[in-house]
N, CA, C and O atoms as a GROMACS GRO file, in nm:
protein
  324
    1MET      N    1  -0.806 -13.914   7.400
    1MET     CA    2  -0.836 -13.784   7.344
    1MET      C    3  -0.939 -13.802   7.232
    1MET      O    4  -0.926 -13.892   7.148
    2GLN      N    5  -1.041 -13.715   7.231
    2GLN     CA    6  -1.145 -13.724   7.129
    2GLN      C    7  -1.101 -13.651   7.002
    2GLN      O    8  -1.028 -13.552   7.005
    3GLU      N    9  -1.150 -13.703   6.893
    3GLU     CA   10  -1.123 -13.639   6.765
    3GLU      C   11  -1.213 -13.515   6.751
    3GLU      O   12  -1.324 -13.513   6.805
    4PRO      N   13  -1.168 -13.413   6.682
    4PRO     CA   14  -1.251 -13.293   6.662
    4PRO      C   15  -1.383 -13.324   6.593
    4PRO      O   16  -1.484 -13.261   6.625
    5ASN      N   17  -1.384 -13.417   6.499
    5ASN     CA   18  -1.508 -13.451   6.428
    5ASN      C   19  -1.609 -13.519   6.518
    5ASN      O   20  -1.729 -13.506   6.497
    6ALA      N   21  -1.562 -13.591   6.619
    6ALA     CA   22  -1.653 -13.659   6.711
    6ALA      C   23  -1.732 -13.558   6.792
    6ALA      O   24  -1.847 -13.583   6.828
    7LEU      N   25  -1.672 -13.443   6.822
    7LEU     CA   26  -1.743 -13.340   6.897
    7LEU      C   27  -1.845 -13.266   6.810
    7LEU      O   28  -1.947 -13.219   6.862
    8ARG      N   29  -1.820 -13.257   6.683
    8ARG     CA   30  -1.910 -13.183   6.592
    8ARG      C   31  -2.029 -13.266   6.546
    8ARG      O   32  -2.129 -13.209   6.504
    9LYS      N   33  -2.022 -13.395   6.553
    9LYS     CA   34  -2.125 -13.481   6.497
    9LYS      C   35  -2.264 -13.457   6.557
    9LYS      O   36  -2.359 -13.444   6.481
   10PRO      N   37  -2.281 -13.450   6.691
   10PRO     CA   38  -2.416 -13.423   6.743
   10PRO      C   39  -2.471 -13.288   6.697
   10PRO      O   40  -2.590 -13.276   6.667
   11HIS      N   41  -2.385 -13.187   6.690
   11HIS     CA   42  -2.430 -13.056   6.643
   11HIS      C   43  -2.470 -13.063   6.496
   11HIS      O   44  -2.565 -12.997   6.454
   12HIS      N   45  -2.398 -13.142   6.420
   12HIS     CA   46  -2.429 -13.157   6.277
   12HIS      C   47  -2.566 -13.222   6.260
   12HIS      O   48  -2.644 -13.181   6.174
   13ALA      N   49  -2.595 -13.324   6.340
   13ALA     CA   50  -2.724 -13.393   6.330
   13ALA      C   51  -2.839 -13.301   6.368
   13ALA      O   52  -2.944 -13.303   6.304
   14VAL      N   53  -2.820 -13.221   6.472
   14VAL     CA   54  -2.925 -13.128   6.514
   14VAL      C   55  -2.946 -13.020   6.408
   14VAL      O   56  -3.060 -12.986   6.375
   15LEU      N   57  -2.837 -12.967   6.355
   15LEU     CA   58  -2.848 -12.865   6.251
   15LEU      C   59  -2.917 -12.920   6.126
   15LEU      O   60  -3.001 -12.853   6.066
   16ARG      N   61  -2.883 -13.041   6.088
   16ARG     CA   62  -2.948 -13.105   5.973
   16ARG      C   63  -3.097 -13.124   5.997
   16ARG      O   64  -3.178 -13.100   5.908
   17ALA      N   65  -3.133 -13.168   6.118
   17ALA     CA   66  -3.274 -13.186   6.151
   17ALA      C   67  -3.349 -13.053   6.145
   17ALA      O   68  -3.459 -13.047   6.091
   18LEU      N   69  -3.290 -12.948   6.200
   18LEU     CA   70  -3.355 -12.816   6.197
   18LEU      C   71  -3.373 -12.766   6.054
   18LEU      O   72  -3.477 -12.708   6.021
   19ILE      N   73  -3.273 -12.786   5.971
   19ILE     CA   74  -3.283 -12.742   5.832
   19ILE      C   75  -3.392 -12.820   5.759
   19ILE      O   76  -3.470 -12.761   5.683
   20GLU      N   77  -3.398 -12.949   5.780
   20GLU     CA   78  -3.500 -13.030   5.711
   20GLU      C   79  -3.640 -12.996   5.759
   20GLU      O   80  -3.733 -12.989   5.679
   21VAL      N   81  -3.657 -12.975   5.889
   21VAL     CA   82  -3.788 -12.938   5.943
   21VAL      C   83  -3.828 -12.800   5.889
   21VAL      O   84  -3.943 -12.780   5.850
   22ALA      N   85  -3.734 -12.706   5.886
   22ALA     CA   86  -3.764 -12.573   5.833
   22ALA      C   87  -3.802 -12.579   5.685
   22ALA      O   88  -3.890 -12.505   5.641
   23PHE      N   89  -3.738 -12.666   5.610
   23PHE     CA   90  -3.772 -12.679   5.468
   23PHE      C   91  -3.912 -12.735   5.451
   23PHE      O   92  -3.986 -12.690   5.363
   24ILE      N   93  -3.951 -12.832   5.533
   24ILE     CA   94  -4.086 -12.888   5.525
   24ILE      C   95  -4.188 -12.782   5.562
   24ILE      O   96  -4.294 -12.774   5.499
   25VAL      N   97  -4.159 -12.699   5.663
   25VAL     CA   98  -4.250 -12.589   5.701
   25VAL      C   99  -4.262 -12.490   5.586
   25VAL      O  100  -4.371 -12.442   5.556
   26PHE      N  101  -4.149 -12.459   5.521
   26PHE     CA  102  -4.152 -12.369   5.405
   26PHE      C  103  -4.242 -12.426   5.295
   26PHE      O  104  -4.322 -12.353   5.237
   27LEU      N  105  -4.229 -12.555   5.267
   27LEU     CA  106  -4.313 -12.616   5.164
   27LEU      C  107  -4.461 -12.611   5.204
   27LEU      O  108  -4.548 -12.588   5.119
   28PHE      N  109  -4.490 -12.631   5.331
   28PHE     CA  110  -4.627 -12.626   5.380
   28PHE      C  111  -4.687 -12.487   5.356
   28PHE      O  112  -4.796 -12.474   5.301
   29TYR      N  113  -4.613 -12.383   5.397
   29TYR     CA  114  -4.665 -12.247   5.381
   29TYR      C  115  -4.672 -12.204   5.235
   29TYR      O  116  -4.763 -12.131   5.196
   30SER      N  117  -4.577 -12.246   5.154
   30SER     CA  118  -4.584 -12.209   5.013
   30SER      C  119  -4.704 -12.277   4.947
   30SER      O  120  -4.768 -12.218   4.860
   31ASN      N  121  -4.734 -12.398   4.987
   31ASN     CA  122  -4.852 -12.467   4.935
   31ASN      C  123  -4.980 -12.395   4.980
   31ASN      O  124  -5.072 -12.378   4.900
   32LEU      N  125  -4.985 -12.354   5.106
   32LEU     CA  126  -5.101 -12.278   5.153
   32LEU      C  127  -5.118 -12.148   5.077
   32LEU      O  128  -5.229 -12.110   5.042
   33LEU      N  129  -5.008 -12.079   5.052
   33LEU     CA  130  -5.014 -11.951   4.982
   33LEU      C  131  -5.062 -11.969   4.839
   33LEU      O  132  -5.144 -11.890   4.791
   34MET      N  133  -5.013 -12.072   4.771
   34MET     CA  134  -5.060 -12.098   4.634
   34MET      C  135  -5.208 -12.134   4.635
   34MET      O  136  -5.283 -12.090   4.548
   35GLY      N  137  -5.250 -12.212   4.730
   35GLY     CA  138  -5.391 -12.249   4.741
   35GLY      C  139  -5.479 -12.130   4.770
   35GLY      O  140  -5.591 -12.121   4.719
   36GLU      N  141  -5.430 -12.038   4.852
   36GLU     CA  142  -5.505 -11.918   4.885
   36GLU      C  143  -5.530 -11.834   4.760
   36GLU      O  144  -5.641 -11.782   4.742
   37PHE      N  145  -5.431 -11.820   4.674
   37PHE     CA  146  -5.450 -11.741   4.553
   37PHE      C  147  -5.534 -11.816   4.450
   37PHE      O  148  -5.606 -11.753   4.373
   38THR      N  149  -5.527 -11.946   4.448
   38THR     CA  150  -5.608 -12.023   4.356
   38THR      C  151  -5.755 -12.018   4.397
   38THR      O  152  -5.844 -12.007   4.312
   39ARG      N  153  -5.779 -12.027   4.526
   39ARG     CA  154  -5.916 -12.030   4.578
   39ARG      C  155  -5.983 -11.894   4.572
   39ARG      O  156  -6.102 -11.885   4.541
   40SER      N  157  -5.909 -11.790   4.602
   40SER     CA  158  -5.970 -11.657   4.611
   40SER      C  159  -5.904 -11.562   4.510
   40SER      O  160  -5.808 -11.492   4.542
   41THR      N  161  -5.957 -11.563   4.391
   41THR     CA  162  -5.900 -11.477   4.287
   41THR      C  163  -5.982 -11.350   4.267
   41THR      O  164  -5.973 -11.286   4.162
   42GLY      N  165  -6.062 -11.313   4.368
   42GLY     CA  166  -6.145 -11.194   4.355
   42GLY      C  167  -6.066 -11.066   4.363
   42GLY      O  168  -5.946 -11.066   4.392
   43GLN      N  169  -6.134 -10.956   4.336
   43GLN     CA  170  -6.071 -10.824   4.342
   43GLN      C  171  -6.032 -10.792   4.486
   43GLN      O  172  -6.101 -10.830   4.580
   44GLY      N  173  -5.921 -10.724   4.501
   44GLY     CA  174  -5.877 -10.682   4.634
   44GLY      C  175  -5.799 -10.787   4.710
   44GLY      O  176  -5.760 -10.762   4.824
   45LYS      N  177  -5.775 -10.900   4.652
   45LYS     CA  178  -5.698 -11.006   4.718
   45LYS      C  179  -5.550 -10.982   4.690
   45LYS      O  180  -5.502 -11.006   4.580
   46SER      N  181  -5.481 -10.935   4.789
   46SER     CA  182  -5.340 -10.902   4.772
   46SER      C  183  -5.254 -11.006   4.844
   46SER      O  184  -5.304 -11.094   4.914
   47LEU      N  185  -5.124 -10.992   4.827
   47LEU     CA  186  -5.030 -11.080   4.896
   47LEU      C  187  -5.041 -11.060   5.047
   47LEU      O  188  -5.036 -11.156   5.123
   48ALA      N  189  -5.056 -10.935   5.090
   48ALA     CA  190  -5.070 -10.907   5.233
   48ALA      C  191  -5.196 -10.974   5.290
   48ALA      O  192  -5.193 -11.028   5.400
   49PHE      N  193  -5.305 -10.971   5.215
   49PHE     CA  194  -5.428 -11.037   5.259
   49PHE      C  195  -5.406 -11.187   5.274
   49PHE      O  196  -5.447 -11.247   5.373
   50ALA      N  197  -5.342 -11.247   5.175
   50ALA     CA  198  -5.317 -11.391   5.179
   50ALA      C  199  -5.224 -11.428   5.295
   50ALA      O  200  -5.244 -11.531   5.360
   51MET      N  201  -5.123 -11.346   5.320
   51MET     CA  202  -5.029 -11.374   5.430
   51MET      C  203  -5.101 -11.369   5.564
   51MET      O  204  -5.079 -11.455   5.650
   52ARG      N  205  -5.187 -11.270   5.583
   52ARG     CA  206  -5.263 -11.262   5.709
   52ARG      C  207  -5.355 -11.381   5.725
   52ARG      O  208  -5.378 -11.429   5.836
   53ASP      N  209  -5.406 -11.428   5.613
   53ASP     CA  210  -5.500 -11.540   5.616
   53ASP      C  211  -5.433 -11.673   5.648
   53ASP      O  212  -5.494 -11.758   5.713
   54ILE      N  213  -5.309 -11.694   5.605
   54ILE     CA  214  -5.246 -11.825   5.623
   54ILE      C  215  -5.154 -11.833   5.744
   54ILE      O  216  -5.132 -11.942   5.796
   55PHE      N  217  -5.100 -11.721   5.791
   55PHE     CA  218  -5.009 -11.725   5.906
   55PHE      C  219  -5.089 -11.713   6.036
   55PHE      O  220  -5.103 -11.605   6.093
   56THR      N  221  -5.141 -11.827   6.079
   56THR     CA  222  -5.217 -11.832   6.204
   56THR      C  223  -5.150 -11.932   6.298
   56THR      O  224  -5.066 -12.012   6.256
   57ALA      N  225  -5.188 -11.925   6.424
   57ALA     CA  226  -5.130 -12.016   6.525
   57ALA      C  227  -5.165 -12.161   6.490
   57ALA      O  228  -5.081 -12.250   6.504
   58ARG      N  229  -5.287 -12.185   6.446
   58ARG     CA  230  -5.329 -12.321   6.413
   58ARG      C  231  -5.248 -12.377   6.294
   58ARG      O  232  -5.203 -12.491   6.298
   59ASN      N  233  -5.230 -12.296   6.191
   59ASN     CA  234  -5.150 -12.341   6.077
   59ASN      C  235  -5.005 -12.366   6.116
   59ASN      O  236  -4.942 -12.459   6.066
   60PHE      N  237  -4.952 -12.284   6.207
   60PHE     CA  238  -4.815 -12.304   6.253
   60PHE      C  239  -4.802 -12.436   6.330
   60PHE      O  240  -4.705 -12.508   6.312
   61GLU      N  241  -4.900 -12.466   6.414
   61GLU     CA  242  -4.900 -12.594   6.487
   61GLU      C  243  -4.902 -12.712   6.390
   61GLU      O  244  -4.827 -12.808   6.406
   62ILE      N  245  -4.987 -12.703   6.291
   62ILE     CA  246  -4.998 -12.810   6.192
   62ILE      C  247  -4.867 -12.823   6.114
   62ILE      O  248  -4.821 -12.934   6.089
   63ALA      N  249  -4.808 -12.711   6.076
   63ALA     CA  250  -4.683 -12.714   6.000
   63ALA      C  251  -4.570 -12.778   6.081
   63ALA      O  252  -4.497 -12.862   6.027
   64ILE      N  253  -4.556 -12.741   6.206
   64ILE     CA  254  -4.449 -12.798   6.289
   64ILE      C  255  -4.471 -12.946   6.312
   64ILE      O  256  -4.378 -13.026   6.300
   65LEU      N  257  -4.593 -12.985   6.346
   65LEU     CA  258  -4.622 -13.127   6.369
   65LEU      C  259  -4.598 -13.209   6.242
   65LEU      O  260  -4.537 -13.316   6.248
   66SER      N  261  -4.644 -13.159   6.130
   66SER     CA  262  -4.624 -13.230   6.003
   66SER      C  263  -4.477 -13.239   5.967
   66SER      O  264  -4.431 -13.342   5.917
   67ALA      N  265  -4.402 -13.132   5.993
   67ALA     CA  266  -4.259 -13.131   5.961
   67ALA      C  267  -4.183 -13.232   6.046
   67ALA      O  268  -4.094 -13.301   5.996
   68ILE      N  269  -4.217 -13.241   6.173
   68ILE     CA  270  -4.148 -13.336   6.262
   68ILE      C  271  -4.181 -13.479   6.220
   68ILE      O  272  -4.092 -13.564   6.214
   69VAL      N  273  -4.307 -13.506   6.192
   69VAL     CA  274  -4.345 -13.641   6.147
   69VAL      C  275  -4.276 -13.674   6.015
   69VAL      O  276  -4.224 -13.784   5.997
   70GLY      N  277  -4.275 -13.578   5.922
   70GLY     CA  278  -4.207 -13.599   5.794
   70GLY      C  279  -4.059 -13.625   5.812
   70GLY      O  280  -4.004 -13.714   5.747
   71TYR      N  281  -3.995 -13.550   5.899
   71TYR     CA  282  -3.853 -13.570   5.925
   71TYR      C  283  -3.827 -13.710   5.982
   71TYR      O  284  -3.734 -13.779   5.939
   72LEU      N  285  -3.909 -13.751   6.078
   72LEU     CA  286  -3.891 -13.884   6.139
   72LEU      C  287  -3.911 -13.996   6.036
   72LEU      O  288  -3.838 -14.095   6.038
   73VAL      N  289  -4.008 -13.981   5.948
   73VAL     CA  290  -4.031 -14.082   5.845
   73VAL      C  291  -3.912 -14.091   5.751
   73VAL      O  292  -3.865 -14.201   5.718
   74PHE      N  293  -3.862 -13.976   5.706
   74PHE     CA  294  -3.747 -13.978   5.615
   74PHE      C  295  -3.621 -14.030   5.683
   74PHE      O  296  -3.540 -14.099   5.620
   75GLU      N  297  -3.602 -14.000   5.810
   75GLU     CA  298  -3.486 -14.054   5.882
   75GLU      C  299  -3.497 -14.207   5.894
   75GLU      O  300  -3.397 -14.278   5.880
   76TYR      N  301  -3.617 -14.255   5.920
   76TYR     CA  302  -3.639 -14.399   5.927
   76TYR      C  303  -3.605 -14.464   5.793
   76TYR      O  304  -3.538 -14.567   5.788
   77LEU      N  305  -3.653 -14.404   5.686
   77LEU     CA  306  -3.628 -14.460   5.553
   77LEU      C  307  -3.479 -14.451   5.516
   77LEU      O  308  -3.428 -14.541   5.449
   78ARG      N  309  -3.410 -14.346   5.557
   78ARG     CA  310  -3.266 -14.335   5.530
   78ARG      C  311  -3.188 -14.444   5.601
   78ARG      O  312  -3.099 -14.506   5.543
   79LYS      N  313  -3.221 -14.468   5.728
   79LYS     CA  314  -3.148 -14.568   5.805
   79LYS      C  315  -3.182 -14.710   5.762
   79LYS      O  316  -3.102 -14.801   5.779
   80ARG      N  317  -3.301 -14.726   5.708
   80ARG     CA  318  -3.346 -14.859   5.666
   80ARG      C  319  -3.276 -14.903   5.537
   80ARG      O  320  -3.251 -15.022   5.518
   81SER      N  321  -3.246 -14.809   5.449
   81SER     CA  322  -3.188 -14.848   5.320
   81SER      C  323  -3.037 -14.850   5.322
   81SER      O  324  -2.975 -14.881   5.220
   0.00000   0.00000   0.00000
């Protein structure tokens, strides 16, 4: 008979990975948003303008790829130490 915790462990690992990847994506977009306001401080530059400018398919691809690579690097470093 399997222990209840043994059944939850794979789900826990997947949930942890999703949370960490989502956090890295959040950091990526927050950095883009801060950069957008720093770079373009002209009149008429609103939050809505900046959001339209940074939420593109290309930026999303970069964010996901970077988040997965970052997660894999941190997992490697966790298991190594």
